[in-house]
C-alpha positions, 0 to 999 in steps of 0.5 A: 779367084781371090779369097781370104784363104788364098796366099798372097805374095804381096801385102801392098801393090800398085796396079798400073792400067793402060787407058787402052785396057778399058776400051775392050774391043772398042776403038776408044772410050770406056767399055762398061763390061771391062770396067765391071770385071776389073772392079769385081777382081779388085774387090776380091783382092781387097777382100783377101787382105791386099792393099791396092793402089791404082794408076790409070793411063789415058790412051783410050781418051787421047790416043783412042780418038783419031787426032784427039791430041793433034796440036795439043800442048804436051803440058796439057795432054799429060793430065788424065782424071776421067778414067780414075773417076769412072773406075771409082764409080765402078768399084763403089758399086761393088761396095769397095771403099775408094778414094781418088787423089789427084796431083793437081787440085780439083777438090770438088771431085777428088782429094789432093794427093797427100802421101800420108793420107794415101797410106792411111786409106790403104791401111783402112782397106780402101782402094786409092786411085792416083790421077793426073799423073805426077802433077808435072808435064812430060812425065807419063803415067808409067812414071807416076806409077813408079813414083807413087809406088815408092812413096806408099812403100808398095812391094811391087808394080803390077803392069797390066797389058794386053799381052802375057808378058815382055817379049824379045820382039812384037809377037804379032809380027815376029812368030819367033819372038820369045817371052821372058820369064824374068828380066833385069832392069838393065836388059829392059833399058838396053834393049828398049823392050817397052816394059815401061818408059825409061824414066819409070824403069830407072826409078824402079831400078834405083829403088829395087822395086819389082815389076810384074808384066801380065795379061789383063784380058784373062779373068783372074790374072791380077790375083795370079800376079799378086800370088807370084804364081809360077810361070806367069807373065814377066818379072822385072827385077835386079837379077834374072831370078826365078819366081820362087 
């Protein structure tokens, strides 16, 4: 649990959530208990003085329902906003000032993305949720997360998943699969380890932006990732260096 006396390794972070993370044990949609837990953890992190930006995927909507994107143009399927609005509502119920900025205009429900305005919100202690991807089709929310993280000068991307790091193989299928404590960008790309999509990893590599991959399902793990706490998750960076 975060508090104002705890030590944070990072001052400004971008949290990348998959849409599937919001489903909980369901097959699609948004689990209110998961949303409440997430918003509580983010509130505690903000209270500890960390500036937080968030990007959320849409897999709980588009991939969670069988056939939901069948026949759908990729140029339409790459835009996601509903999860951002749901998280904003949950955060504001926790008393956290929040802004949603979208890459495509929908001014009745959210601000348009403006980099300087986003940075100003962060400086004022507001959580900024970036929605609608990059504003361009064929770019995933992983790429949007990498791009926005660099634009706002985030110090790290926190890639929240349902597993406790990056493995050499799928640990559910291969019991001999090992978890990497640290990993280089090139190794992740060459071995196709599914850290993030290749465009996103390449952007991080070119700008030396570290990625921490960790398990979101355990309470308190977002704060542990921000602390850079010991043997935790997988740190992806320029060299296979230790956490310390």
